[in-house]
Backbone as CSV, one residue per row, in Angstrom:
resi,resn,N_x,N_y,N_z,CA_x,CA_y,CA_z,C_x,C_y,C_z
1,MET,11.566,64.179,83.720,10.609,62.825,83.765,9.373,62.999,84.298
2,ALA,9.326,64.157,85.064,7.848,64.418,85.651,7.130,65.384,84.481
3,LYS,7.353,65.359,83.453,6.419,66.234,82.688,4.989,65.883,82.435
4,ARG,4.230,66.823,82.238,2.767,66.541,82.177,2.320,65.826,80.886
5,ARG,1.770,64.620,80.881,1.257,63.875,79.708,0.375,64.853,78.772
6,SER,0.242,64.832,77.615,-0.524,65.455,76.762,-2.160,64.659,76.805
7,ALA,-3.096,65.131,76.526,-4.216,64.640,76.419,-4.228,63.180,75.287
8,ALA,-3.444,63.878,74.231,-3.494,62.559,73.235,-2.548,61.589,73.685
9,ASP,-1.412,61.709,74.632,-0.625,60.493,74.817,-1.434,59.787,75.731
10,GLU,-1.925,60.248,76.958,-2.647,59.700,77.841,-3.733,58.735,77.078
11,SER,-4.363,59.275,76.041,-5.512,58.486,75.434,-4.915,57.273,74.948
12,ILE,-3.774,57.427,74.194,-2.922,56.467,73.595,-2.632,54.984,74.648
13,GLN,-2.013,55.792,75.777,-1.722,54.856,76.841,-2.868,53.917,77.355
14,GLN,-4.103,54.759,77.447,-5.156,54.092,77.976,-5.675,53.032,77.007
15,GLU,-5.650,53.231,75.817,-6.090,52.404,74.719,-5.222,51.283,74.758
16,LEU,-3.881,51.336,74.919,-2.953,50.308,75.128,-3.281,49.322,76.066
17,LYS,-3.492,50.049,77.280,-3.915,49.250,78.493,-5.096,48.449,78.373
18,SER,-6.024,48.925,77.541,-7.266,48.209,77.499,-7.272,47.344,76.366
19,SER,-6.383,47.292,75.513,-6.528,46.508,74.261,-5.542,44.979,74.211
20,GLY,-4.912,45.104,75.411,-4.174,43.754,75.637,-2.986,43.974,76.655
21,GLU,-2.230,43.019,76.780,-1.293,42.849,77.767,-0.277,43.802,77.680
22,ILE,0.084,44.515,78.705,1.136,45.343,78.778,2.574,44.457,79.399
23,PRO,3.430,44.358,78.615,4.678,43.460,79.031,5.003,43.892,80.578
24,LEU,5.294,42.822,81.108,5.819,43.126,82.430,7.155,43.559,82.573
25,HIS,7.793,43.010,81.403,9.397,43.434,81.360,9.926,43.646,79.969
26,ILE,10.411,44.711,79.689,10.728,45.027,78.697,12.286,45.330,78.282
27,ALA,12.886,44.689,77.409,14.478,44.951,77.475,14.810,45.809,76.065
28,VAL,15.880,46.343,76.131,15.940,47.394,74.993,17.493,47.159,74.454
29,ILE,17.941,46.882,73.383,19.131,47.086,72.905,19.275,48.349,72.164
30,MET,19.993,49.407,72.615,19.769,50.889,72.313,20.933,50.942,71.134
31,ASP,20.686,50.641,70.105,21.655,50.726,68.852,21.617,51.808,67.927
32,GLY,22.626,52.323,67.418,22.619,53.175,66.441,23.092,54.560,66.775
33,ASN,23.549,54.745,67.764,23.911,56.075,68.147,25.230,56.576,67.318
34,GLY,26.324,55.621,67.027,27.229,56.116,66.051,26.796,56.376,64.744
35,ARG,25.832,55.650,63.992,25.478,55.873,62.968,24.465,57.121,62.635
36,TRP,23.854,57.330,63.746,23.030,58.676,63.871,23.864,59.948,63.594
37,ALA,25.017,59.742,64.515,25.996,60.930,64.483,26.360,61.063,62.940
38,LYS,27.116,59.890,62.561,27.702,59.919,61.188,26.901,60.644,59.994
39,ARG,25.581,60.071,60.110,24.713,60.636,59.253,24.648,62.103,58.879
40,ARG,24.936,62.876,60.387,25.013,64.133,60.480,26.404,64.935,60.550
41,GLY,27.094,63.977,60.199,28.643,64.600,59.988,29.153,65.005,61.596
42,LEU,28.810,64.286,62.574,29.051,64.800,63.845,30.035,63.515,64.587
43,PRO,30.687,63.589,65.484,31.366,62.931,66.272,30.403,61.733,66.553
44,ARG,30.790,60.359,66.812,30.109,59.358,67.583,29.568,59.744,68.732
45,VAL,30.210,60.239,69.566,29.807,60.603,70.832,28.622,61.586,71.031
46,ALA,28.212,62.551,69.774,26.876,63.246,69.999,25.869,62.388,69.942
47,GLY,25.999,61.397,69.455,24.716,60.146,69.284,24.751,59.632,70.554
48,HIS,25.686,59.340,71.240,25.524,58.986,72.677,24.826,59.707,73.718
49,LYS,25.356,61.275,73.356,24.598,62.160,74.335,23.039,62.349,73.967
50,MET,22.775,62.428,72.659,21.509,62.528,72.020,20.668,61.479,72.729
51,GLY,21.194,60.309,72.913,20.580,59.027,73.163,20.048,59.181,74.882
52,VAL,20.585,60.001,75.445,20.042,60.211,76.956,18.719,60.712,76.782
53,ASP,18.154,61.701,75.940,16.788,61.992,75.837,15.715,60.851,75.417
54,SER,16.394,59.923,74.832,15.625,58.986,74.307,15.276,57.809,75.678
55,VAL,16.438,57.777,76.571,16.233,57.018,77.724,15.222,57.495,78.423
56,ARG,15.382,58.724,78.864,14.175,59.412,79.620,12.855,59.329,79.311
57,ASP,12.692,59.552,77.898,11.264,59.487,77.380,10.895,58.069,77.604
58,THR,11.609,57.088,77.289,11.147,55.650,77.398,10.946,55.181,78.585
59,VAL,12.057,55.550,79.788,11.721,55.332,80.958,10.430,55.864,81.606
60,GLU,10.110,57.211,81.390,8.980,57.639,81.536,7.652,57.053,81.112
61,ALA,7.470,56.652,79.780,6.379,56.256,79.204,6.253,54.823,79.744
62,CYS,7.132,53.959,79.900,7.119,52.815,80.491,6.577,52.799,81.988
63,ALA,6.938,53.655,82.785,6.362,53.964,84.028,4.924,54.268,84.106
64,GLN,4.512,54.820,83.181,3.280,55.414,82.993,2.416,54.247,82.523
65,LEU,2.752,53.626,81.672,2.157,52.385,81.314,1.748,51.285,82.270
66,GLY,2.625,51.235,83.146,2.623,50.007,84.049,3.608,48.888,84.055
67,VAL,4.656,49.151,83.098,5.455,48.112,83.000,6.444,48.188,84.311
68,LYS,6.666,47.075,84.565,7.309,46.950,86.044,8.895,46.779,85.929
69,TYR,9.527,46.351,84.812,10.770,46.192,84.654,11.414,46.847,83.312
70,LEU,12.196,47.438,83.203,12.737,47.873,81.964,14.348,47.808,81.987
71,THR,14.766,46.771,81.264,16.207,46.605,81.152,16.934,47.274,79.830
72,LEU,17.810,47.957,80.291,18.519,48.664,79.214,19.935,48.209,78.961
73,TYR,20.458,47.922,77.582,21.679,47.461,77.333,22.517,48.584,77.219
74,THR,23.154,49.286,78.220,23.623,50.470,78.409,25.312,50.200,77.893
75,PHE,25.884,49.436,78.295,27.319,49.327,77.833,27.844,47.902,78.073
76,SER,28.180,47.237,76.834,28.509,45.653,76.843,29.921,45.379,77.078
77,THR,30.507,44.361,77.538,31.634,43.955,77.835,32.612,44.280,76.461
78,GLU,32.016,43.913,75.200,32.791,44.166,74.001,32.918,45.813,73.763
79,ASN,32.109,46.432,74.254,32.285,47.819,74.376,33.490,48.446,74.676
80,TRP,34.240,47.828,75.645,35.532,48.401,76.219,36.493,48.283,75.098
81,ASN,36.298,47.656,73.854,37.239,47.572,73.008,37.124,48.863,71.890
82,ARG,36.450,49.679,72.168,36.053,50.920,71.282,37.172,51.726,71.467
83,PRO,37.405,52.785,70.844,38.595,53.847,70.943,38.299,54.379,72.498
84,ARG,39.572,54.605,73.000,39.752,54.945,74.262,38.902,56.389,74.754
85,GLU,39.133,57.119,73.822,38.205,58.434,73.984,36.768,58.300,73.993
86,GLU,36.175,57.430,73.314,35.008,57.121,73.254,34.346,56.625,74.328
87,VAL,35.015,55.462,74.778,34.821,54.547,76.250,34.916,55.705,77.428
88,SER,35.958,56.572,77.469,35.948,57.664,78.330,34.711,58.668,78.453
89,THR,34.337,58.778,77.045,33.293,59.927,77.038,32.003,59.313,77.642
90,LEU,31.850,57.914,77.150,30.632,57.262,77.587,30.587,56.913,79.206
91,MET,31.732,56.842,79.999,31.707,56.834,81.140,31.251,58.303,81.647
92,ARG,31.756,59.275,81.218,31.486,60.588,81.762,30.192,60.837,81.908
93,LEU,29.522,60.323,80.569,27.942,60.727,80.387,27.230,59.924,81.185
94,LEU,27.749,58.677,81.631,27.070,57.795,82.561,26.985,58.533,83.875
95,LEU,28.153,58.888,84.489,28.296,59.491,85.344,27.300,60.745,85.684
96,ARG,27.466,61.715,84.614,26.691,62.799,84.784,25.058,62.359,84.802
97,SER,24.696,61.421,83.885,23.307,61.137,83.967,22.762,60.458,85.255
98,LEU,23.628,59.850,85.993,23.249,59.393,87.159,23.145,60.450,88.214
99,LYS,24.106,61.416,88.273,24.029,62.653,89.207,22.834,63.367,88.712
100,ASP,22.496,63.569,87.518,21.220,64.414,86.884,19.880,63.709,87.278
101,GLU,19.801,62.295,87.267,18.649,61.474,87.190,18.222,60.954,88.337
102,THR,18.949,60.567,89.374,18.752,59.844,90.529,17.491,60.324,91.179
103,ASP,17.752,61.952,91.619,16.615,62.191,92.146,15.139,62.042,91.578
104,GLU,15.045,62.191,90.459,13.941,62.195,89.432,13.245,60.839,89.604
105,LEU,14.046,59.761,89.342,13.865,58.408,89.382,13.197,58.178,90.916
106,HIS,13.813,58.816,91.674,13.286,58.527,93.376,11.897,59.139,93.492
107,GLN,11.890,60.375,92.743,10.513,61.157,93.137,9.581,60.203,92.412
108,ASN,9.935,59.542,91.261,8.910,58.912,90.457,8.652,57.439,90.898
109,ASP,9.277,57.336,92.240,9.206,55.804,92.547,9.580,54.695,91.840
110,ILE,10.949,54.994,91.241,11.496,53.989,90.134,12.690,53.610,90.949
111,ARG,12.835,52.304,91.006,14.099,51.574,91.726,15.222,51.465,90.504
112,LEU,16.668,51.940,90.861,17.726,51.617,89.998,18.434,50.355,90.362
113,THR,18.491,49.500,89.208,19.369,48.127,89.606,20.314,48.032,88.456
114,THR,21.515,47.119,88.427,22.313,46.880,87.486,22.667,45.413,87.388
115,ILE,23.199,45.079,86.166,23.693,43.549,85.992,25.044,44.255,85.181
116,GLY,25.879,42.883,85.314,27.364,42.911,84.647,28.227,43.281,85.638
117,ASP,29.545,43.249,85.072,30.792,43.332,86.032,30.979,44.717,86.407
118,ILE,30.275,45.240,87.389,30.311,46.540,87.751,31.672,47.025,88.138
119,SER,32.628,45.929,88.858,33.974,46.293,89.379,34.660,46.788,88.191
120,ALA,34.384,46.634,86.927,35.208,46.855,85.739,35.134,48.404,85.463
121,LEU,34.026,49.009,86.179,33.826,50.352,85.720,34.811,51.242,86.544
122,PRO,34.682,52.339,86.142,35.796,53.713,86.851,35.013,53.657,88.439
123,VAL,36.021,53.847,89.579,35.642,53.785,90.726,34.538,54.938,91.011
124,GLU,34.993,56.156,90.393,33.752,57.093,90.711,32.294,56.924,90.127
125,VAL,32.236,56.024,89.076,31.132,55.526,88.326,30.597,54.598,89.456
126,GLN,31.398,53.725,89.931,30.793,52.622,91.040,30.156,53.338,92.292
127,LYS,30.913,54.368,92.610,30.375,55.161,93.905,29.150,55.585,93.332
128,GLN,28.938,56.387,92.242,27.684,57.001,92.155,26.566,55.858,91.810
129,LEU,26.890,54.997,91.331,26.064,53.655,91.063,25.404,53.139,92.278
130,LYS,26.267,53.099,93.372,25.943,52.273,94.623,24.929,53.503,95.244
131,GLU,25.444,54.642,95.232,24.556,55.805,95.874,23.108,55.761,95.407
132,ALA,23.249,55.719,94.088,21.692,55.961,93.429,21.001,54.643,93.763
133,LYS,21.620,53.653,93.768,20.914,52.171,94.020,20.235,52.176,95.467
134,GLU,21.172,52.533,96.481,20.770,52.705,97.766,19.554,53.713,97.911
135,LYS,19.726,54.888,97.280,18.595,55.897,97.423,17.325,55.459,96.898
136,THR,17.436,54.596,95.755,15.951,54.165,95.019,15.783,52.687,95.632
137,ARG,16.232,52.005,96.459,16.184,50.518,96.457,14.634,50.123,97.248
138,ASN,13.904,51.156,97.646,12.664,50.739,98.144,11.460,51.153,97.357
139,ASN,11.920,51.825,96.238,11.020,52.146,95.533,10.258,50.903,94.799
140,LYS,8.904,51.298,94.431,8.005,50.062,93.779,7.569,49.980,92.502
141,ARG,7.230,51.253,91.974,6.743,51.402,90.704,7.127,50.689,89.405
142,MET,8.592,50.874,89.564,8.941,50.252,88.646,10.682,49.996,88.675
143,THR,11.269,49.073,87.923,12.749,48.778,88.082,13.434,49.004,86.991
144,LEU,14.016,50.201,86.919,15.168,50.472,85.864,16.632,49.723,85.812
145,ASN,16.720,48.483,85.108,17.786,47.697,85.222,19.110,48.285,84.196
146,LEU,19.897,48.656,84.412,21.103,49.181,83.723,21.886,47.695,83.413
147,ALA,22.290,47.445,82.121,23.190,46.262,81.875,24.553,47.034,81.761
148,LEU,25.566,47.061,82.510,26.726,47.680,82.441,27.986,46.713,82.464
149,SER,28.796,46.729,81.351,29.932,45.936,81.276,29.385,44.654,81.309
150,TYR,28.263,44.411,80.490,27.765,43.039,80.732,27.655,42.342,79.398
151,SER,27.647,41.102,79.290,27.576,40.082,78.361,26.849,38.936,78.598
152,GLY,26.000,38.163,78.154,25.407,36.999,78.349,26.275,35.945,78.585
153,ARG,27.462,35.729,77.739,28.322,34.763,78.021,29.197,34.944,79.317
154,TRP,29.391,36.147,79.588,29.952,36.308,81.000,28.934,35.910,81.955
155,GLU,27.811,36.127,81.856,26.911,35.853,83.186,26.742,34.440,83.165
156,LEU,26.658,33.722,82.101,26.583,32.288,81.942,27.863,31.488,82.583
157,LEU,28.943,31.826,82.256,30.010,31.423,82.760,30.243,31.858,84.265
158,GLU,29.823,32.784,84.938,30.012,32.986,86.123,28.972,32.060,86.847
159,ALA,27.963,31.880,86.233,26.802,31.079,86.866,27.253,29.572,87.185
160,PHE,27.846,29.019,86.050,28.455,27.779,85.713,29.652,27.636,86.942
161,ARG,30.429,28.602,86.909,31.703,28.520,87.815,30.982,28.741,89.322
162,ASN,30.060,29.268,89.657,29.644,29.271,91.054,28.841,28.146,91.390
163,ILE,28.030,27.623,90.412,27.528,26.158,90.471,28.488,25.171,90.820
164,SER,29.601,25.075,89.789,30.510,24.188,90.163,31.230,24.248,91.188
165,SER,31.463,25.166,91.890,32.002,25.486,93.190,31.239,24.791,94.214
166,LYS,29.978,25.215,94.081,29.036,24.469,95.058,29.053,22.812,94.976
167,ILE,29.396,22.479,93.951,29.296,20.783,93.707,30.505,20.395,94.419
168,LYS,31.547,21.053,93.938,32.979,20.773,94.344,33.002,20.816,95.861
169,ASN,32.463,21.696,96.518,32.305,21.768,98.004,31.238,21.102,98.797
170,GLY,30.642,20.163,97.953,29.682,19.198,98.545,28.398,19.709,99.123
171,GLU,28.011,20.965,98.430,26.763,21.836,98.787,25.908,21.528,97.703
172,MET,26.185,21.137,96.790,24.895,20.716,95.897,25.255,19.555,95.030
173,GLU,24.387,18.680,94.492,24.438,17.751,93.865,24.444,17.785,92.183
174,PRO,24.852,17.156,91.362,24.830,17.460,89.780,23.247,17.322,89.401
175,ASP,22.637,16.232,89.957,21.211,16.227,89.678,20.286,17.455,90.179
176,GLU,20.969,18.214,90.875,19.971,19.414,91.405,19.922,20.328,90.257
177,ILE,20.872,20.400,89.405,20.936,21.462,88.359,19.772,21.241,87.273
178,ASN,18.899,22.430,87.252,18.088,22.336,86.440,17.715,23.723,86.047
179,GLU,16.828,23.988,85.094,16.324,25.533,84.713,16.458,26.606,85.562
180,GLN,15.642,26.265,86.883,15.411,27.137,87.710,16.675,27.298,88.646
181,CYS,17.626,26.541,88.688,18.890,26.471,89.598,19.740,27.433,88.719
182,VAL,19.906,27.061,87.363,20.729,28.255,86.692,20.075,29.566,86.717
183,SER,18.922,29.664,86.452,18.229,31.235,86.673,18.650,31.822,87.927
184,GLU,18.748,30.982,89.086,18.780,31.579,90.258,20.417,32.125,90.577
185,TYR,21.360,31.549,89.518,22.579,31.921,89.515,23.008,33.078,88.775
186,LEU,22.159,33.494,87.898,22.152,34.713,87.114,22.207,36.023,87.724
187,THR,22.501,37.040,87.037,22.535,38.478,87.802,21.053,38.823,87.612
188,THR,20.271,38.207,87.067,18.917,38.754,86.685,18.031,37.704,87.738
189,LYS,18.458,37.151,88.829,17.660,36.309,89.471,16.518,36.671,90.027
190,ASN,16.375,38.073,90.322,15.223,38.762,91.124,14.252,39.624,89.961
191,ILE,14.517,39.284,88.743,13.743,39.806,87.746,13.275,39.134,86.802
192,PRO,11.808,38.972,86.380,11.382,37.725,85.307,11.991,38.199,84.164
193,ASP,11.868,37.191,83.160,12.563,37.255,81.919,11.692,38.046,81.088
194,PRO,12.428,38.717,79.973,11.929,39.669,79.127,10.636,39.277,78.690
195,ASP,9.511,40.063,78.491,8.473,39.622,77.708,8.660,39.989,76.165
196,LEU,9.187,41.227,76.178,9.171,42.061,74.879,10.957,42.517,74.690
197,LEU,11.659,42.180,73.599,12.886,42.751,73.326,12.875,43.725,72.234
198,ILE,13.226,44.910,72.435,13.385,46.037,71.212,14.616,46.216,70.839
199,ARG,14.903,46.402,69.657,16.324,46.460,69.197,15.938,47.731,68.159
200,THR,16.803,48.714,68.304,16.448,49.817,67.250,17.666,49.843,66.248
201,SER,17.558,50.437,65.346,18.569,50.680,64.070,18.629,49.599,62.952
202,GLY,17.469,48.759,63.393,17.249,47.856,62.289,18.250,46.465,62.192
203,GLU,18.819,46.539,63.143,19.807,45.167,62.888,19.132,43.918,63.640
204,PHE,19.344,42.815,63.218,18.634,41.560,63.552,19.674,40.584,64.302
205,ARG,20.016,40.953,65.473,20.819,40.298,66.254,20.630,40.670,67.646
206,VAL,21.171,39.652,68.620,20.855,39.804,70.221,22.454,40.275,70.629
207,SER,23.516,40.180,70.038,24.772,40.918,70.521,24.875,40.493,72.065
208,ASN,24.917,39.237,72.459,25.217,38.855,73.763,24.641,39.503,74.761
209,PHE,23.176,39.590,74.517,22.268,40.253,75.735,21.306,39.117,76.060
210,LEU,21.396,38.885,77.610,20.421,38.061,77.977,20.190,36.738,77.240
211,LEU,21.102,36.018,77.010,20.968,34.906,76.201,20.314,33.830,76.771
212,TRP,20.198,33.582,78.099,19.468,32.629,78.851,17.986,33.013,78.918
213,GLN,17.757,34.635,79.232,16.459,34.928,79.558,15.673,35.168,78.713
214,ILE,16.192,35.299,77.307,15.218,35.591,75.994,14.839,34.407,75.236
215,ALA,14.856,33.227,76.070,14.367,31.975,75.229,13.088,32.145,74.598
216,TYR,11.967,32.693,75.104,10.752,32.898,74.985,10.241,34.269,74.820
217,THR,11.330,34.988,74.467,11.060,36.839,74.650,10.328,36.839,72.949
218,GLU,9.504,37.801,73.052,8.948,38.411,71.704,9.907,39.724,71.264
219,PHE,10.309,39.236,69.654,11.343,40.343,69.687,10.610,41.503,68.592
220,PHE,10.966,42.755,68.652,10.634,43.787,67.603,11.812,44.553,67.308
221,ILE,11.865,44.706,65.954,13.164,45.518,65.324,12.614,46.737,64.987
222,SER,13.107,47.870,65.380,12.869,49.218,64.845,13.867,49.737,64.063
223,ASP,13.523,50.096,62.711,14.641,50.863,61.855,15.012,52.083,62.451
224,VAL,14.417,52.378,63.540,15.033,54.045,63.887,16.220,54.118,64.947
225,TYR,17.116,54.911,64.739,18.473,54.751,65.234,17.956,55.074,66.968
226,TRP,18.722,54.715,67.954,18.252,55.150,69.114,18.128,56.384,69.491
227,PRO,18.954,57.437,69.093,18.687,58.921,69.517,17.041,59.567,69.018
228,ASP,16.938,58.820,68.253,15.483,59.247,67.528,14.177,58.481,67.888
229,PHE,14.508,57.300,68.763,13.526,56.747,69.495,12.888,57.305,70.548
230,ARG,11.450,57.272,70.511,10.674,57.914,71.321,9.675,57.250,71.711
231,ARG,8.596,57.795,72.484,7.557,56.923,73.242,6.598,56.340,72.158
232,LYS,6.271,57.115,71.249,5.558,56.693,69.872,5.831,55.310,69.306
233,HIS,7.239,55.232,69.306,7.947,53.888,68.797,7.642,52.754,69.757
234,LEU,8.011,53.122,71.012,7.570,52.083,72.202,6.199,51.473,71.879
235,TYR,5.214,52.550,71.868,3.699,52.061,71.763,3.727,51.271,70.714
236,GLU,4.358,51.524,69.362,4.385,50.674,68.212,4.695,49.113,68.544
237,ALA,5.709,49.188,69.153,6.398,48.000,69.815,5.434,47.062,70.537
238,ILE,4.691,47.596,71.427,3.824,47.124,72.309,2.569,46.828,71.630
239,LYS,1.934,47.419,70.707,0.735,47.159,69.814,1.323,45.807,69.032
240,VAL,2.488,45.699,68.475,2.920,44.557,67.724,2.943,43.334,68.736
241,PHE,3.318,43.498,69.894,3.385,42.586,71.039,2.023,41.857,71.262
242,GLN,1.306,42.964,71.366,-0.189,42.541,71.885,-0.988,41.708,70.645
243,LYS,-0.689,41.698,69.587,-1.306,41.132,68.642,-0.598,39.530,68.353
244,ARG,0.613,39.255,68.999,1.092,37.873,69.086,0.563,36.879,70.070
245,GLU,0.593,35.662,69.514,0.177,34.540,70.116,1.362,33.870,70.999
246,ARG,1.744,34.255,72.227,3.097,33.605,72.983,2.689,32.080,73.404
247,ARG,3.166,31.052,72.853,2.788,29.693,72.918,3.681,28.895,73.901
248,PHE,4.648,29.421,74.197,5.763,28.858,74.933,5.921,27.264,74.395
249,GLY,5.971,26.967,73.406,6.117,25.618,73.122,5.008,24.725,72.776
250,LEU,3.880,25.274,73.129,2.563,24.473,72.899,1.968,24.967,71.724
251,VAL,0.950,24.585,71.364,0.113,24.942,69.927,-1.088,25.924,70.368
252,SER,-1.646,26.516,69.371,-2.831,27.396,69.676,-3.880,27.003,70.460
253,GLU,-4.469,25.720,70.071,-5.508,24.995,70.936,-5.320,24.952,72.176
254,GLN,-3.925,24.438,72.619,-3.687,24.250,73.997,-3.675,25.657,74.843
255,ILE,-2.970,26.837,74.207,-3.139,28.013,74.845,-4.526,28.479,74.895
256,LYS,-5.401,28.309,73.866,-6.963,28.876,74.232,-7.666,28.004,75.363
257,LYS,-7.023,26.804,75.293,-7.846,25.780,76.255,-7.178,26.343,77.927
258,LYS,-6.143,26.663,77.842,-5.437,27.126,79.191,-6.145,28.337,79.731
259,ILE,-6.315,29.437,78.620,-6.855,30.662,78.942,-8.436,30.464,79.360
260,LYS,-9.110,29.505,78.742,-10.462,29.287,79.072,-10.442,28.779,80.275
261,GLY,-9.524,27.760,80.940,-9.616,27.132,82.073,-9.122,28.247,83.043
262,LEU,-8.326,29.182,82.894,-8.131,30.470,83.901,-9.471,31.244,84.162
263,LYS,-9.915,31.487,83.202,-11.353,32.363,82.968,-12.379,31.654,83.829
264,ASP,-12.354,30.150,83.527,-13.548,29.516,84.391,-13.173,29.232,85.841
265,VAL,-11.996,29.212,86.173,-11.877,29.422,87.683,-11.900,30.681,88.282
266,SER,-11.674,31.571,87.563,-11.707,33.247,88.017,-13.248,33.388,88.111
267,LYS,-14.173,32.978,87.179,-15.548,33.175,86.982,-16.138,32.337,88.356
268,SER,-15.819,31.095,88.695,-16.042,30.194,89.739,-15.922,30.718,91.145
269,SER,-14.753,31.427,91.056,-14.224,32.389,92.592,-15.156,33.327,92.558
270,LYS,-15.497,34.059,91.622,-16.596,35.287,91.905,-18.065,34.622,92.333
271,ASP,-18.546,33.639,91.449,-19.566,33.039,91.886,-19.836,32.750,93.305
272,THR,-18.623,32.034,93.805,-18.856,31.567,95.247,-18.203,32.254,96.213
273,ALA,-17.873,33.802,95.884,-17.492,34.717,96.967,-18.661,35.391,97.442
């Protein structure tokens, strides 16, 4: 993760930083490992193993660009239904990656967090995750958030159960429930909603991922299978993101007026400083 950037790569990153907003939070649905392997006559697990290099390059590039949160859809609740051998291999791969990468994450000031039903993971994986999160918990440069044994519907159900329990116990009134309240009961309560969601392999669906959080997220669909995804594809996604107008339910004129107002306030503050 600490490899030296080429001059060309550094130039591209500087151009991205100066040409527009760098997403604060990028979420990625890492899809296509199995199809990548099948096209090469390899077992599905070969695609998962190659995908580790894609994760490493994406994490490094995001940290260099100044992205503050990167959420990777690593293992969904539905993935437990895959063939037992594939699931076992994925767990072993996750365990090895944690052992191999935690020190590098820490050295690069990257914090590791997770969302999902972590209690469903093998005990050894839980232990390694706990150690990795503890070691990196004070890091500030970027947060790498792994969605493990995760589904958006599971997350919402857990939130509703907890809120219902509060109401039942008299700790909350029904009319206190609003969007902010629900957000505070999600596993992402300390993470801003994604600005950009990238999905690889050309599929146009969200696959039960961050269902509440992506209400106003910009989508970028890449035809590239995840094992082939590299920083150049990340840069492409960010370039497209920078060209979009994020209206959040408003119209263009309102957005422009709002931006002008912010600029005027900023200029006024500088003039009186």
